[in-house]
C-alpha positions in Angstrom: 0.0 0.0 0.0 2.7 2.5 0.9 4.4 1.7 -2.5 1.2 2.5 -4.3 0.8 5.8 -2.5 4.5 6.6 -3.2 4.0 5.9 -6.9 0.9 8.1 -7.0 2.9 10.9 -5.4 5.8 10.5 -7.8 3.4 10.4 -10.7 1.9 13.6 -9.5 5.2 15.3 -9.2 6.1 14.2 -12.8 2.8 15.5 -14.0 3.3 18.8 -12.4 6.9 19.0 -13.7 5.7 18.2 -17.2 3.0 20.8 -16.9 5.5 23.4 -15.8 7.8 22.5 -18.7 4.9 22.7 -21.1 3.9 26.1 -19.8 7.6 27.3 -20.0 7.8 26.1 -23.6 4.6 27.9 -24.4 5.8 31.1 -22.8 9.1 30.9 -24.6 7.4 30.2 -27.9 5.0 33.0 -27.4 7.8 35.4 -26.4 9.8 34.4 -29.4 6.9 34.9 -31.8 6.2 38.3 -30.2 9.9 39.3 -30.6 10.1 38.3 -34.3 6.8 39.9 -35.2 7.3 41.6 -38.6 5.9 45.1 -39.3 4.5 46.0 -42.7 4.2 49.6 -41.8 5.5 51.8 -44.7 6.9 54.2 -42.1 9.3 51.5 -40.9 12.4 52.7 -42.7 16.0 51.6 -42.4 18.9 53.8 -41.2 22.4 53.7 -42.6 25.8 54.6 -41.1 26.6 56.4 -44.3 24.8 57.6 -47.4 27.7 56.8 -49.8 30.8 54.6 -50.1 33.7 56.1 -51.9 36.9 54.4 -53.0 39.2 57.4 -53.3 42.5 55.9 -54.4 43.8 55.2 -57.9 44.0 51.5 -58.1 47.2 49.6 -58.8 45.7 46.2 -58.5 42.6 44.5 -59.9 40.7 44.3 -56.6 40.2 47.1 -54.1 40.1 47.0 -50.4 36.8 46.2 -48.7 34.7 48.9 -47.2 31.7 48.2 -45.0 28.8 50.1 -43.6 26.0 49.3 -41.2 22.3 49.0 -41.8 20.1 49.7 -38.7 16.5 48.7 -37.9 15.5 51.3 -35.4 12.0 49.9 -35.2 10.8 47.8 -32.2 9.5 45.2 -34.6 11.4 43.2 -37.2 11.3 44.2 -40.9 11.5 42.1 -44.0 13.9 43.6 -46.5 12.5 42.2 -49.6 15.5 43.1 -51.7 19.1 44.3 -51.3 20.6 44.6 -54.7 23.2 46.4 -56.8 21.6 48.8 -59.3 23.9 47.7 -62.0 23.2 44.0 -61.3 25.7 41.4 -62.4 27.3 43.9 -64.8 28.3 46.3 -62.0 32.0 46.9 -61.2 31.0 46.6 -57.5 30.5 43.5 -55.4 28.5 43.3 -52.2 28.2 40.8 -49.3 25.4 41.1 -46.8 26.3 39.4 -43.5 27.8 36.4 -45.4 25.3 36.4 -48.2 27.0 37.4 -51.6 25.3 39.7 -54.1 24.5 41.1 -56.5 21.0 40.5 -55.0 19.8 39.2 -51.6 16.1 38.7 -51.1 13.7 38.4 -48.1 16.3 39.3 -45.4 14.6 39.6 -41.9 16.2 42.2 -39.7 15.0 42.0 -36.1 13.8 45.1 -34.2 16.7 47.1 -32.9 19.2 44.9 -34.8 21.8 45.8 -37.4 23.5 44.1 -40.4 26.9 44.7 -42.1 27.2 45.3 -45.9 30.7 44.7 -47.3 31.6 46.4 -50.6 34.4 45.8 -53.1 35.1 47.2 -56.6 37.1 45.4 -59.3 38.8 47.7 -61.7 41.8 47.3 -63.9 43.2 50.8 -64.2 45.1 49.9 -67.4 41.9 49.0 -69.2 41.2 52.1 -71.3 37.6 51.1 -71.9 36.9 51.5 -68.1 35.1 54.8 -67.2 37.2 57.2 -65.3 34.6 57.4 -62.6 32.5 54.3 -61.8 29.2 54.7 -59.9 26.4 52.5 -58.8 24.0 52.2 -55.8 22.9 49.5 -53.4 19.1 49.5 -53.4 17.1 48.5 -50.3 13.4 47.7 -50.7 11.5 47.5 -47.4 7.7 47.5 -47.2 7.5 49.2 -50.6 10.1 51.8 -49.6 13.2 52.2 -51.8 16.3 53.5 -50.1 19.9 53.6 -51.4 23.5 53.9 -50.6 25.6 55.4 -53.4 28.8 53.9 -54.6 31.7 55.7 -56.3 35.2 54.7 -57.4 37.9 56.1 -59.6 38.6 53.9 -62.7 41.5 54.4 -65.1 44.8 56.0 -64.1 44.3 59.7 -64.0 44.8 62.9 -61.9 41.6 63.0 -59.8 40.3 66.2 -58.3 37.2 65.9 -56.1 35.6 68.9 -54.5 38.9 70.7 -54.2 40.1 74.3 -54.0 43.4 74.7 -55.8 46.0 77.4 -55.8 48.8 78.1 -58.3 48.7 74.9 -60.4 50.0 73.7 -63.8 48.5 70.8 -65.6 50.9 69.4 -68.3 50.4 65.6 -68.4 49.3 64.6 -71.9 49.2 60.8 -71.1 47.0 60.7 -68.0 43.9 63.0 -68.1 42.7 65.3 -65.3 39.3 64.1 -63.9 37.0 66.4 -61.9 34.4 65.0 -59.5 32.0 67.5 -57.7 33.8 70.6 -59.1 37.0 72.4 -58.4 37.6 76.0 -57.4 40.6 78.2 -58.5 40.9 80.4 -55.5 41.3 84.2 -55.7 44.8 85.4 -56.5 45.9 82.1 -57.9 46.2 80.7 -61.5 45.5 77.3 -63.0 47.6 76.9 -66.2 46.7 74.1 -68.6 49.2 73.3 -71.3 48.8 71.8 -74.8 47.5 68.3 -75.3 45.9 68.1 -71.8 42.5 66.4 -71.5 40.1 67.5 -68.8 37.1 65.3 -68.0 34.3 66.3 -65.6 31.7 64.1 -64.0 28.0 64.8 -64.1 27.2 68.2 -62.6 30.8 69.2 -62.1 32.2 72.6 -62.9 35.5 74.4 -63.1 34.9 77.5 -61.0 37.4 80.3 -61.4 37.8 83.1 -58.8 41.4 83.6 -59.7 42.8 83.0 -63.2 42.6 80.2 -65.8 45.0 80.2 -68.8 44.7 77.5 -71.5 47.6 77.1 -73.9 46.7 74.5 -76.5 48.0 74.3 -80.1 46.5 73.4 -83.4 47.5 69.7 -83.3 47.4 69.4 -79.5 44.4 71.3 -78.3 43.2 71.3 -74.7 40.0 69.4 -74.4 37.2 69.9 -71.8 34.4 67.4 -71.8 32.4 64.9 -69.7 33.9 61.7 -68.4 31.6 59.4 -70.4 33.7 58.3 -73.4 31.4 55.7 -75.1 30.1 56.6 -78.5 26.5 57.2 -77.3 27.7 60.2 -75.4 30.0 61.6 -78.0 27.8 64.6 -78.8 25.2 64.5 -76.0 24.8 67.9 -74.2 24.4 68.5 -70.5 26.8 65.9 -69.2 28.7 68.4 -66.9 28.2 72.0 -66.1 31.0 74.0 -67.7 33.6 76.7 -66.9 32.4 79.5 -64.7 34.4 82.7 -64.0 32.6 83.6 -60.7 33.8 86.6 -58.8 33.7 86.9 -55.1 34.0 90.1 -53.0 37.4 91.6 -53.6 38.3 89.1 -56.4 38.6 89.4 -60.1 38.3 86.3 -62.3 40.1 86.4 -65.6 41.4 84.0 -68.2 42.5 83.1 -71.7 41.8 80.2 -74.0 44.0 79.3 -77.0 43.2 76.2 -79.1 40.7 74.6 -76.8 37.7 72.4 -77.3 34.8 72.7 -74.8 31.9 70.4 -75.4 28.8 68.5 -74.1 28.0 70.6 -71.0 25.4 73.0 -69.8 27.3 76.3 -70.4 30.6 76.3 -72.1 32.1 79.5 -70.6 30.3 81.9 -68.2 31.9 85.1 -67.2 30.1 86.4 -64.2 28.8 89.8 -63.2 31.1 92.7 -62.1 34.2 91.3 -63.9 36.3 94.3 -64.9 39.0 94.9 -67.4 39.8 92.9 -70.5 39.6 89.7 -68.5 38.5 87.0 -70.9 40.2 86.3 -74.3 39.1 83.3 -76.4 41.1 82.4 -79.5 40.8 79.4 -81.9 38.4 77.6 -79.7 35.4 75.3 -80.4 32.4 75.3 -78.0 29.6 72.9 -78.9 26.8 70.8 -77.7 25.6 72.8 -74.7 22.1 72.5 -73.2 21.9 76.2 -72.4 24.6 78.4 -73.9 28.1 78.4 -75.5 29.2 81.7 -74.0 27.5 83.9 -71.4 28.9 87.3 -70.3 27.3 89.2 -67.4 28.6 92.8 -67.5 31.9 91.2 -68.6 34.6 92.0 -71.1 35.1 89.2 -73.6 37.2 89.2 -76.8 36.9 86.2 -79.2 38.6 85.4 -82.5 38.5 82.4 -84.7 35.7 80.7 -82.7 33.2 78.0 -83.6 30.2 78.0 -81.3 27.5 75.6 -82.4 24.6 73.4 -81.3 23.5 75.0 -78.1 20.0 74.7 -76.6 19.2 78.4 -76.0 22.1 80.7 -76.8 25.3 80.6 -78.7 26.3 83.9 -77.1 24.4 85.9 -74.5 25.8 89.2 -73.3 23.5 90.6 -70.5 23.6 93.2 -67.8 25.8 95.3 -70.2 29.5 94.6 -70.8 32.0 94.9 -73.6 32.0 92.1 -76.2 34.2 91.9 -79.3 34.2 89.0 -81.8 35.9 88.6 -85.1 36.2 85.7 -87.7 33.9 83.5 -85.7 31.0 81.2 -86.7 27.9 81.0 -84.5 25.5 78.4 -85.8 22.4 76.7 -84.4 21.2 74.8 -87.5 20.6 71.6 -85.6 16.9 72.0 -84.8 16.9 68.8 -82.7 18.5 70.7 -79.8 17.9 74.4 -80.4 15.1 76.6 -79.2 13.2 79.2 -81.3 15.0 82.1 -79.5 17.8 84.1 -81.1 21.2 82.5 -80.8 23.1 85.8 -80.3 21.5 88.2 -77.8 22.9 91.5 -76.5 21.2 93.1 -73.5 21.8 95.9 -71.0 19.2 94.9 -68.6 19.6 96.0 -64.9 21.9 94.0 -62.6 21.1 93.5 -58.9 24.2 93.0 -56.8 24.6 90.9 -53.6 23.7 94.0 -51.5 20.4 94.4 -53.4 21.4 97.5 -55.3 20.4 97.9 -58.9 23.3 98.7 -61.2 23.2 99.8 -64.8 26.1 99.0 -67.1 26.5 100.2 -70.7 26.9 97.6 -73.4 29.2 97.6 -76.4 29.0 94.8 -79.0 31.3 94.5 -81.9 31.0 91.7 -84.5 33.3 91.7 -87.5 33.6 89.0 -90.2 31.4 86.6 -88.3 28.6 84.3 -89.4 25.5 84.1 -87.2 23.2 81.5 -88.5 20.7 78.9 -87.4 17.2 77.4 -87.6 15.3 80.4 -86.1 13.9 83.2 -88.2 15.9 85.8 -86.2 19.3 84.7 -84.9 20.3 88.2 -83.6 18.4 90.0 -80.9 19.0 93.4 -79.2 17.5 94.1 -75.8 18.1 97.8 -75.1 16.5 98.8 -71.8 17.1 101.5 -69.3 19.0 104.8 -69.7 22.5 103.4 -70.2 24.5 103.4 -73.4 23.9 100.6 -75.9 26.3 100.5 -78.8 26.7 97.9 -81.5 29.0 97.7 -84.5 28.4 94.9 -87.0 30.6 94.8 -90.1 31.3 92.2 -92.8 29.0 89.6 -91.2 26.6 87.1 -92.6 23.4 87.3 -90.5 20.1 85.5 -90.4 17.8 88.3 -89.2 14.9 90.5 -89.9 16.7 93.5 -88.3 18.3 96.2 -90.3 22.1 96.4 -90.5 24.6 98.5 -92.4 25.4 97.5 -96.0 28.7 95.9 -95.2 26.7 92.9 -93.8 25.0 90.2 -95.9 21.5 89.4 -94.5 19.8 86.0 -94.9 22.3 84.6 -97.4 22.9 80.9 -96.6 26.6 80.5 -95.9 26.4 76.9 -97.4 28.2 75.0 -94.7 29.4 71.6 -95.7 27.6 69.6 -93.1 26.6 71.6 -89.9 24.7 68.6 -88.5 27.9 66.7 -88.2 29.9 69.7 -87.1 31.6 70.4 -90.5 31.6 74.2 -90.9 33.9 74.4 -93.8 32.0 75.6 -96.9 30.4 73.3 -99.4 31.8 75.3 -102.4 33.9 78.4 -103.1 30.6 80.0 -104.2 29.6 80.5 -100.6 28.3 84.0 -99.9 30.9 84.0 -97.0 33.8 84.0 -99.4 35.3 87.2 -101.0 32.5 89.6 -100.0 34.3 92.0 -97.6 35.7 95.1 -99.3 37.9 96.5 -96.6 38.5 100.2 -96.0 41.9 101.7 -95.1 42.8 101.3 -91.5 40.3 98.5 -91.0 42.7 96.1 -89.4 42.1 93.2 -87.0 45.4 91.4 -87.3 43.8 87.9 -87.5 46.0 86.3 -90.2 45.1 82.6 -89.7 41.8 80.7 -89.4 40.6 78.2 -86.7 42.5 75.4 -88.6 45.5 77.7 -89.1 44.9 78.3 -92.8 46.3 81.7 -93.9 43.8 84.4 -94.5 43.9 86.7 -97.6 45.9 89.5 -96.3 46.2 92.3 -93.8 42.7 93.8 -94.4 43.8 96.5 -96.8 42.1 97.4 -100.1 41.5 95.9 -102.6 41.8 92.6 -100.6 38.7 90.6 -99.9 38.4 88.0 -97.1 36.1 85.3 -95.8 33.7 85.5 -92.9 33.6 82.9 -90.2 36.2 80.8 -88.5 37.3 78.9 -91.7 38.6 80.3 -95.0 37.3 77.5 -97.3 
């Protein structure tokens, strides 16, 4: 009998123990489920230790170092990251690994509330491969509850001289083998000069500008010009405008920006050259230079002083040349053409205006305007390619001689109006003349003392003489 009672007692203890274990298991299971509950709230965003990853060295090996960043889930509940992927997919130069899971894409990653994960990034670039872009970019895209977030990736590709968001002092660029690549703009500081010698190539990343508050002097030659363009070198981008900003002479209080361009090519940006307001003196001289494929303008002067000779300015979205807020502008033997209707607007391509300028202090300033165009061609798809905007009580003086102009305005008899210059193929950038019967050839009967001293054309062909009668000459940047 006692054995039976003892057995019953022991069985009861076992039962109670079993029940306690069962309750504990249920509690643990319930707690676990509660902890791993996943929110689908669209406001449940991820947080990142950085918004961008930058590999800022020129690579000498195929594989780069590994850089990591942290992704945080600051929510109390877990989130399901439905996708972590490289924007460029398998073709990307970058490689990612998410907590031991290799990319280019990881799906349905559950990140617990208050937890974090590591993302490791590498880039594989051979700097000797000339087909590799100078600047390689991509993004890691995170999709959580329908929200798309990203971390940007950037690396330098081919061997080059890289300038990223830099202010530079007195500097000389002379390397004709490795180009100079600009990321996020550079600034030439007041009182200093950036000198660029013949044969140098300057590539700028999207949105980048060369900002000059000191001086910029460009010394190219006929066979070794200095080239400014975007950093996309594949054929699709060869003539595409708007790929970088341009060259901006921007004054600051107490500084005067100035510069010279000789045998330069500036292309595929927003504004080729902009000379900002309140620049004084003969500060910008442009000789034997091509400016083309700009979304906004080839040259803009704002109460500036600009002299240009033997220029070709073509295929710009709004203006080939805009001189506003007054200024002093002198152009000779230059071709301004906007025949390519695929990019150009209906506005005039060359505009001179003395509209009021408001300075940083809020004061309104009126500058006089002088515009001299001699032996130039101003042509394009619009009905009127020349426009004058004379406002206010300031002086407005223009002197146009020996030009071919597409316009309905009246000009003196030395100019030829609405006579097609017969370019060879302006849509492919060929601004030589289709034949020697072009109206631009041999139409300028000079007068004594009418001397410009421009003896050679853009391609260094000799001009007819020294502008003395009875010599005739050719308008525009080429002589044939």
